[in-house]
N, C-alpha and C positions, 0 to 999 in steps of 0.2 A: 264560719266556723271551722279548723280545721279539726281531720280528723283524729289528732292526739289531746286534744278540750274536748271534743263530745264525752259526754257521760255514757260509760260502758251502760249495757242492759242486764239486770241482775241474771245469773244462770244458776238454774239448780236443775241438776244431774242428779237419778239413780243410778247408781254403779251396780250394786249387787244384795240383795235381799237373801238370807238366810238363819235357820236356826241355830242358834248360837253353841246352847247348851239345852239338855232334854234329860230331865229322870223321871222314873214313874219307881212309885211305891207300894205293893200290896203287902203288908205288914201281918195279914191275918192269914192270906190265902193258904189254903182251898177254901177252909170252913165259911170266911168270910162270903160267899157267894152262894151259899145256904140259907143267909139273913132277904127276909121281906120287906123291911123298913126300910122306907125312903129315906137315905142320908141329907143331913142340913152339911152344905154347902159354902166354905169359908174363902174368901180371895184378897189374895195381898196381889197388890201391884204398882211397880212403879218404872220410871223411865228415867234416863240416862243416855250423857251426850260426852262423846269424848272426839280433839281435835286427834285425825290420825299423820295429817300433815297439811299445809297453808291449803286451804279451801276443801280442805278433805276429812269428812266427820264419820263416826260409826254413831250413831243410835239405837239405843236395846232395849226394848220392854220388856221385864223378867213378870212374870205370873206363878204366884204358888196357892195350886187349890186341892184345897185338902175338904174329902168330902167323910162328916163323921154321921156314927151311928147315935142322935142325940140320949135312947136309952141307957145305953152301954158304953158312952165316953167313950168308943173304940172308932180305930181308923178305919174307913174301909179302903179307900185310898188317897194317895199323894199325887199329883203332877205339876214338875216345876220346869217353865218352858223360856226361852230365853229367843226374843225374835231378834235380829238385829238387822239392821242395813247401812249400807258404806252408800252417802251422800255426795257430791260434789257441789259446793255453793259460792259462788264468788259472785263479786260487784254489789255485795248488799251491805247497806250500811249497820256497822256493829251493833245498832240498839234493836234492829229488824232482824238478826242472826240467832238471838237466845229464843223469839217466839219461835220461828220457823224450827228449830231443832226441838222445841219443849210443845209444839204441838203440830205443824204440818209434817214433821218427818214420824210421830210415833201415832197420828193420823192413818198414813201411809200403811204402816208395819201391825197395826191391831187387826185388821182381817185375814194377816194369814198368821197371827198366833191365835184368833178366836180357831183356825181352823187346826191347828195340830192339837190344840189343846180337845177339843173332840172327838179328832181321830185317832187321839192316843188313849183316851176312855174308853173310846169303842175296842178297840185292838184291844184294851185291855181287860176285857169280858164288860165292860158296865154301860150303861145308858147315855148316851152324848150328853156333856156338860156345855151347856150354852151361853156364850159369855154374852150380855148385854153389850150392848154399845154403850162408849163411853163420851165424856165429852172433856176430849184435852186440853181445851181453852180453860173449862174451869179444874182441875187437875192443875195446871200452868200457872193457874194464878193463887192455886191456894199452895204450892207447895214454893212460888216467890213471899208468898207474904209470909210462911213459916222461914225462909231465910233472912227476911229479914228482922223479923223478932226474935233469932238465935242468933242473928251479929251482936248486940248489947250484952247479951249474958258471957260471951266468950273473949271480951276485950276485960273484961275486968280481973 
């Protein structure tokens, strides 16, 4: 078998991991620091992938953490962070690319995102926010199902 006919091995390289966007809001500072009530934490998270050039992709996980005092319905703080990475992926069948971008890459990025959110909360004067581990496989399957269910609605 010649080298040209030999199947190419899949290639996966992490080119760069970085914080793409980061914001912190403490709308009721400094009075909010006198509150003794523990906040309720609301978490919104999503990921997306885009092609930079052939075989090079950017994957971004965005999280919005809102800490709210339940009794007063007052926001203590709001953190929005986008952790991103540039990944080189070659010689991968098209049907395997989407799960890599939707599961494997977010699994690589998430620990960095967790650290950023916790660090920002502490630097803002609050207790660390510890984001629970996530099952990106389940999230990917859920998003895939939502896309399938949305298609008929957009074709009418």
